[in-house]
SETIBA-430790 format. One record per residue (C-alpha): residue number from 1; x, z, y. Coordinates in steps of 0.25 Angstrom, whole numbers, m for minus. Layout:
! SETIBA-430790
i,xx,zz,yy
NUM,X,Z,Y .
...
***
This chain:
! SETIBA-430790
i,xx,zz,yy
1,72,25,m16 .
2,73,14,m27 .
3,65,1,m26 .
4,55,6,m36 .
5,52,17,m27 .
6,48,7,m16 .
7,39,m1,m25 .
8,33,11,m32 .
9,20,12,m23 .
10,18,m3,m25 .
11,19,m1,m39 .
12,10,12,m39 .
13,m1,5,m31 .
14,0,m9,m36 .
15,m14,m9,m40 .
16,m18,m5,m26 .
17,m9,m16,m20 .
18,m15,m26,m29 .
19,m29,m22,m27 .
20,m28,m22,m12 .
21,m22,m36,m13 .
22,m32,m42,m21 .
23,m43,m35,m13 .
24,m37,m40,0 .
25,m36,m55,m5 .
26,m49,m55,m12 .
27,m57,m50,m1 .
28,m49,m60,9 .
29,m52,m71,m1 .
30,m68,m68,m3 .
31,m68,m66,12 .
32,m62,m80,16 .
33,m70,m87,5 .
34,m82,m82,12 .
35,m78,m88,26 .
36,m85,m102,29 .
37,m77,m114,31 .
38,m71,m117,46 .
39,m70,m130,53 .
40,m61,m133,65 .
41,m63,m142,77 .
42,m53,m145,87 .
43,m51,m151,101 .
44,m39,m154,109 .
45,m38,m156,124 .
46,m27,m160,134 .
47,m24,m154,147 .
48,m19,m164,158 .
49,m15,m178,157 .
50,0,m176,152 .
51,m4,m184,139 .
52,m8,m196,147 .
53,5,m196,156 .
54,17,m204,151 .
55,27,m194,158 .
56,19,m181,160 .
57,27,m171,168 .
58,32,m157,163 .
59,24,m150,174 .
60,11,m158,169 .
61,13,m153,155 .
62,16,m139,159 .
63,4,m138,167 .
64,m6,m144,157 .
65,0,m134,147 .
66,m4,m123,156 .
67,m18,m129,158 .
68,m20,m131,143 .
69,m17,m115,141 .
70,m27,m112,152 .
71,m38,m120,145 .
72,m35,m113,132 .
73,m37,m100,138 .
74,m49,m105,146 .
75,m55,m109,133 .
76,m56,m95,127 .
77,m65,m90,139 .
78,m78,m84,137 .
79,m84,m95,147 .
80,m78,m107,140 .
81,m83,m101,126 .
82,m96,m97,131 .
83,m99,m112,137 .
84,m94,m117,124 .
85,m104,m109,117 .
86,m116,m112,127 .
87,m113,m127,127 .
88,m114,m127,111 .
89,m125,m116,110 .
90,m117,m107,102 .
91,m117,m92,102 .
92,m102,m91,97 .
93,m90,m100,96 .
94,m82,m102,83 .
95,m67,m100,82 .
96,m60,m107,95 .
97,m45,m109,96 .
98,m40,m116,109 .
99,m25,m118,111 .
100,m15,m126,120 .
101,m3,m134,115 .
102,3,m140,127 .
103,m8,m147,135 .
104,m17,m148,124 .
105,m28,m139,121 .
106,m33,m137,106 .
107,m47,m132,104 .
108,m50,m127,89 .
109,m64,m122,84 .
110,m65,m117,70 .
111,m79,m114,65 .
112,m88,m115,52 .
113,m96,m127,58 .
114,m88,m139,61 .
115,m99,m145,71 .
116,m98,m132,79 .
117,m83,m131,79 .
118,m82,m145,84 .
119,m94,m142,95 .
120,m86,m130,100 .
121,m72,m137,100 .
122,m79,m148,109 .
123,m87,m139,118 .
124,m75,m130,121 .
125,m67,m143,124 .
126,m78,m147,134 .
127,m78,m133,140 .
128,m63,m133,143 .
129,m64,m147,149 .
130,m75,m143,158 .
131,m66,m132,163 .
132,m55,m141,167 .
133,m55,m150,180 .
134,m58,m162,172 .
135,m70,m156,168 .
136,m75,m152,181 .
137,m75,m167,187 .
138,m90,m170,186 .
139,m90,m181,197 .
140,m91,m193,187 .
141,m93,m203,198 .
142,m81,m198,206 .
143,m73,m198,193 .
144,m78,m212,190 .
145,m74,m217,204 .
146,m60,m211,203 .
147,m59,m218,190 .
148,m63,m232,195 .
149,m52,m230,207 .
150,m42,m227,198 .
151,m46,m239,189 .
152,m45,m247,202 .
153,m31,m241,206 .
154,m26,m244,192 .
155,m31,m259,194 .
156,m24,m260,207 .
157,m11,m254,202 .
158,m10,m264,191 .
159,m14,m276,200 .
160,m3,m271,210 .
161,8,m269,199 .
162,4,m283,194 .
163,5,m290,208 .
164,19,m283,210 .
165,24,m288,197 .
166,20,m303,202 .
167,26,m302,214 .
168,38,m297,208 .
169,39,m310,199 .
170,36,m319,210 .
171,48,m311,217 .
172,58,m316,206 .
173,55,m331,208 .
174,56,m331,224 .
175,70,m336,230 .
176,66,m336,245 .
177,71,m323,251 .
178,59,m324,261 .
179,48,m325,249 .
180,55,m314,242 .
181,54,m304,254 .
182,39,m307,256 .
183,36,m305,241 .
184,45,m292,241 .
185,36,m286,252 .
186,23,m291,245 .
187,29,m283,232 .
188,32,m271,240 .
189,18,m270,246 .
190,11,m272,232 .
191,20,m260,227 .
192,16,m251,239 .
193,1,m255,236 .
194,4,m252,221 .
195,11,m238,224 .
196,m2,m234,233 .
197,m11,m238,221 .
198,m3,m230,211 .
199,m3,m218,221 .
200,m17,m218,223 .
201,m21,m220,208 .
202,m11,m208,204 .
203,m18,m199,215 .
204,m33,m203,210 .
205,m29,m201,195 .
206,m23,m187,197 .
207,m37,m183,203 .
208,m43,m187,190 .
209,m44,m181,176 .
210,m34,m192,171 .
211,m23,m187,179 .
212,m26,m172,180 .
213,m17,m161,175 .
214,m28,m151,172 .
215,m37,m161,165 .
216,m42,m159,150 .
217,m43,m171,141 .
218,m48,m171,126 .
219,m37,m175,117 .
220,m45,m172,104 .
221,m60,m169,104 .
222,m67,m158,95 .
223,m65,m163,81 .
224,m75,m162,70 .
225,m70,m154,58 .
226,m73,m160,45 .
227,m66,m151,36 .
228,m65,m135,37 .
229,m52,m130,41 .
230,m43,m125,30 .
231,m44,m109,29 .
232,m33,m100,27 .
233,m41,m92,16 .
234,m28,m92,7 .
235,m20,m86,18 .
236,m30,m76,21 .
237,m31,m71,6 .
238,m16,m70,5 .
239,m15,m63,19 .
240,m26,m53,14 .
241,m20,m51,1 .
242,m6,m48,7 .
243,m12,m38,17 .
244,m19,m31,5 .
245,m6,m31,m2 .
246,2,m25,10 .
247,m8,m15,14 .
248,m10,m10,0 .
249,6,m9,m3 .
250,7,m1,10 .
251,m4,8,6 .
252,3,10,m8 .
253,15,14,0 .
254,7,23,9 .
255,0,30,m2 .
256,14,32,m10 .
257,19,38,3 .
258,7,47,5 .
259,6,51,m10 .
260,13,64,m12 .
261,11,65,m26 .
262,22,65,m37 .
263,17,53,m45 .
264,28,48,m52 .
265,41,54,m60 .
266,50,47,m50 .
267,43,55,m38 .
268,43,68,m45 .
269,59,66,m48 .
270,61,63,m33 .
271,53,75,m28 .
272,58,85,m38 .
273,71,79,m40 .
274,70,83,m55 .
275,70,74,m67 .
276,55,71,m72 .
277,56,75,m87 .
278,43,68,m90 .
279,31,61,m85 .
280,18,67,m92 .
281,6,59,m93 .
282,m8,63,m88 .
283,m16,69,m99 .
284,m29,64,m101 .
285,m42,73,m101 .
286,m44,73,m116 .
287,m29,75,m119 .
288,m23,89,m123 .
289,m14,96,m113 .
290,m5,98,m126 .
291,m3,83,m127 .
292,11,85,m134 .
293,2,91,m146 .
294,m11,83,m144 .
295,m3,69,m143 .
296,12,72,m147 .
297,15,57,m147 .
298,9,53,m133 .
299,17,50,m121 .
300,13,62,m114 .
301,19,71,m125 .
302,31,62,m125 .
303,33,66,m110 .
304,34,81,m114 .
305,43,78,m124 .
306,52,72,m113 .
307,50,85,m105 .
308,56,92,m118 .
309,68,83,m119 .
310,71,86,m104 .
311,71,101,m107 .
312,79,99,m119 .
313,90,91,m111 .
314,89,102,m101 .
315,95,111,m111 .
316,106,102,m113 .
317,110,99,m99 .
318,107,112,m93 .
319,117,124,m93 .
320,107,134,m97 .
321,97,132,m109 .
322,83,129,m104 .
323,73,137,m113 .
324,62,141,m104 .
325,55,132,m95 .
326,44,133,m84 .
327,35,122,m81 .
328,30,122,m67 .
329,22,113,m57 .
330,21,114,m42 .
331,6,115,m42 .
332,m6,117,m52 .
333,m12,106,m61 .
334,1,98,m62 .
335,3,100,m78 .
336,13,110,m80 .
337,5,118,m90 .
338,3,106,m99 .
339,18,102,m97 .
340,23,116,m101 .
341,13,116,m114 .
342,17,102,m119 .
343,31,105,m116 .
344,31,116,m125 .
345,25,109,m135 .
346,35,98,m136 .
347,46,108,m136 .
348,40,115,m148 .
349,38,102,m155 .
350,53,100,m153 .
351,55,112,m161 .
352,57,122,m150 .
353,51,136,m149 .
354,43,136,m137 .
355,35,147,m129 .
356,25,142,m119 .
357,23,153,m107 .
358,10,151,m98 .
359,16,157,m86 .
360,5,152,m78 .
361,m1,166,m75 .
362,m11,161,m65 .
363,m17,148,m72 .
364,m12,148,m87 .
365,m16,136,m95 .
366,m7,136,m107 .
367,m17,144,m115 .
368,m27,133,m112 .
369,m18,122,m116 .
370,m14,128,m129 .
371,m29,133,m131 .
372,m24,148,m133 .
373,m28,161,m129 .
374,m23,168,m116 .
375,m27,182,m118 .
376,m13,186,m120 .
377,m1,179,m113 .
378,11,181,m105 .
379,4,190,m94 .
380,0,199,m105 .
381,13,200,m112 .
382,20,202,m99 .
383,11,214,m96 .
384,14,220,m110 .
385,29,219,m108 .
386,38,230,m101 .
387,53,232,m99 .
388,54,241,m111 .
389,50,231,m122 .
390,60,226,m130 .
391,62,211,m133 .
392,57,211,m146 .
393,45,219,m141 .
394,42,208,m130 .
395,44,197,m140 .
396,33,203,m149 .
397,24,204,m137 .
398,28,189,m135 .
399,24,187,m150 .
400,11,193,m148 .
401,7,184,m135 .
402,12,170,m137 .
403,3,160,m145 .
404,7,149,m154 .
405,5,136,m148 .
406,0,123,m156 .
407,14,117,m156 .
408,24,122,m166 .
409,34,132,m160 .
410,26,133,m147 .
411,21,147,m142 .
412,13,149,m130 .
413,12,162,m121 .
414,0,160,m113 .
415,m2,166,m99 .
416,m11,178,m103 .
417,m21,185,m94 .
418,m18,180,m79 .
419,m11,191,m71 .
420,m13,195,m57 .
421,2,194,m55 .
422,7,182,m62 .
423,20,181,m53 .
424,24,195,m55 .
425,23,194,m70 .
426,31,181,m71 .
427,42,187,m61 .
428,43,200,m69 .
429,54,204,m78 .
430,45,204,m90 .
431,43,189,m88 .
432,58,187,m87 .
433,60,195,m99 .
434,50,187,m107 .
435,55,174,m103 .
436,69,178,m108 .
437,63,183,m121 .
438,56,171,m124 .
439,67,162,m120 .
440,76,168,m131 .
441,65,167,m142 .
442,60,152,m138 .
443,67,139,m137 .
444,58,135,m125 .
445,49,144,m116 .
446,40,135,m107 .
447,33,142,m96 .
448,20,137,m88 .
449,20,142,m74 .
450,11,142,m62 .
451,13,130,m51 .
452,25,133,m42 .
453,18,130,m29 .
454,6,139,m32 .
455,12,152,m37 .
456,26,159,m39 .
457,27,160,m53 .
458,32,147,m56 .
459,45,149,m47 .
460,46,163,m54 .
461,47,158,m67 .
462,56,146,m64 .
463,67,156,m62 .
464,64,162,m76 .
465,65,149,m84 .
466,76,140,m88 .
467,69,128,m83 .
468,58,122,m74 .
469,49,110,m77 .
470,41,105,m65 .
471,28,98,m68 .
472,22,89,m58 .
473,9,81,m58 .
474,9,67,m54 .
475,m1,70,m43 .
476,8,82,m38 .
477,13,82,m23 .
478,27,79,m21 .
479,29,90,m11 .
480,23,101,m21 .
481,33,96,m31 .
482,44,96,m22 .
483,40,110,m17 .
484,40,116,m32 .
485,54,110,m34 .
486,59,117,m22 .
487,54,130,m26 .
488,60,129,m40 .
489,73,124,m35 .
490,73,135,m24 .
491,74,146,m35 .
492,83,137,m44 .
493,74,134,m55 .
494,80,125,m66 .
495,71,113,m65 .
496,72,104,m77 .
497,63,93,m72 .
498,49,89,m68 .
499,37,83,m76 .
500,27,74,m71 .
501,13,76,m75 .
502,1,67,m75 .
503,8,55,m75 .
504,0,42,m77 .
505,3,35,m90 .
506,6,21,m83 .
507,14,27,m71 .
508,29,25,m71 .
509,31,39,m71 .
510,25,40,m85 .
511,29,27,m91 .
512,44,28,m87 .
513,45,42,m94 .
514,38,38,m107 .
515,43,29,m119 .
516,30,25,m123 .
517,15,26,m119 .
518,6,24,m131 .
519,12,31,m144 .
520,6,35,m156 .
521,m1,48,m152 .
522,m6,59,m159 .
523,m22,62,m160 .
524,m26,71,m150 .
525,m34,84,m153 .
526,m43,89,m141 .
527,m38,101,m135 .
528,m48,109,m125 .
529,m42,119,m114 .
530,m46,133,m118 .
531,m54,141,m107 .
532,m52,155,m104 .
533,m66,159,m110 .
534,m62,153,m123 .
535,m50,161,m126 .
536,m57,171,m135 .
537,m59,160,m145 .
538,m45,157,m145 .
539,m40,172,m148 .
540,m40,170,m163 .
541,m31,157,m161 .
542,m22,164,m151 .
543,m19,176,m161 .
544,m16,165,m171 .
545,m6,158,m162 .
546,0,172,m159 .
547,3,174,m173 .
548,9,160,m174 .
549,17,163,m162 .
550,23,176,m167 .
551,26,169,m180 .
552,34,159,m172 .
553,42,170,m164 .
554,45,176,m176 .
555,52,165,m181 .
556,60,165,m169 .
557,65,179,m169 .
***
């Protein structure tokens, strides 16, 4: 596969991808615009007294980190959140984020009301502290007594340190050994007393919040947010648009994978392994099916001329001369009859004597396309033929049956009355003799046959003609087209190529096969399809056309 095969779904469904991206981005933009402004209040707590210590130990830091994680988990409990709501008289809480960094606890509250955000952050801080040992010490008198004792110990320690310093200075001035010995004893006694004071002070301090490891202190109280936080609306819109783009792109590839239709000339060429002779544009409702006569300068008419050119080159390249052509399709409604009629017209316009035979004995349409009578035709002529007839007698019968088409040098042999045994008639020796006879008298014989997958007549005729052209509509199923090609190759039919019908005029399959799109076009004359019940009024025209056809054939003799 080439690169363009990979990007083909994106090019085909670009409008879906662009629309989905715009809808996703636009919806996200309007949704974010409707959201109110949000404010953020934060508070910071510290677990333990490591920040107050000059040389904290590693075990103290590790323990406070573990305690901080514990308090973070506890802050998310239902009881803590419920007590916070009860204390503030709220029925719900805004967005709350609690996280720990080392021995610090960060409390973040985001709300549309800045005052409520600050109040919730402060109350949640209080609830966490109340659940710590420091929050449970409610004996204020006892705590005050301990604090006074600590102050007394601290004063005594400072006085003892000052006395020792004085004695040491005095010691440096003495010269008598006896005085030095006595003063040294006093210094040792003061040092012992100082050691006892420091030990008692440390023991008393460890029982208070100041020295406790499992104590919580407020580093930063809940702040009042003066400005709303910066929203990530732009990122949200871009992400939504990107998601819409990815989903639409994925949908394009899924749709392409699930799409079993032919769609493009490239896909038709891959499925059939045949050259695509032309891409025929989809006819409008008011266009005549004989577009090569109604608008001979239109791109659609030019596409049929491309098919004619391919047939002409086939005669040059192939070993055998191609004079009889069968136009077939896999299923009904793919445009084979319209292709057969217009191909016959452009061949006649090129100066060839052409006979168009409507060999679709089940649902004939050529008489409707050319607005001719169908009272007599192929079936009635085959019934009149017998093995004793000479070639001249059979050709005389042909002269009496065919009708002159609107295009010069083009004659039409309609289906005639629909028989009960179409397969037997088309596979009979009479049909083979008829084809050989008209093959010798006309430059080209074009046959319109039934669909290949519906009935067997198409396969029967494909063995009796020089070449076969397969017509496929863009909506045709790939498996059906492939099945038709396989059937034709099994009987060694000479497949010249394929024609893609009903191509959109702006698609790649059409534009790459056309040199121009808007040439000067001939005026269009309205042509209405003839119904069966209107054939009586066409009998006079049919007789006149038969006479014209007879005169054309006489010129061939």
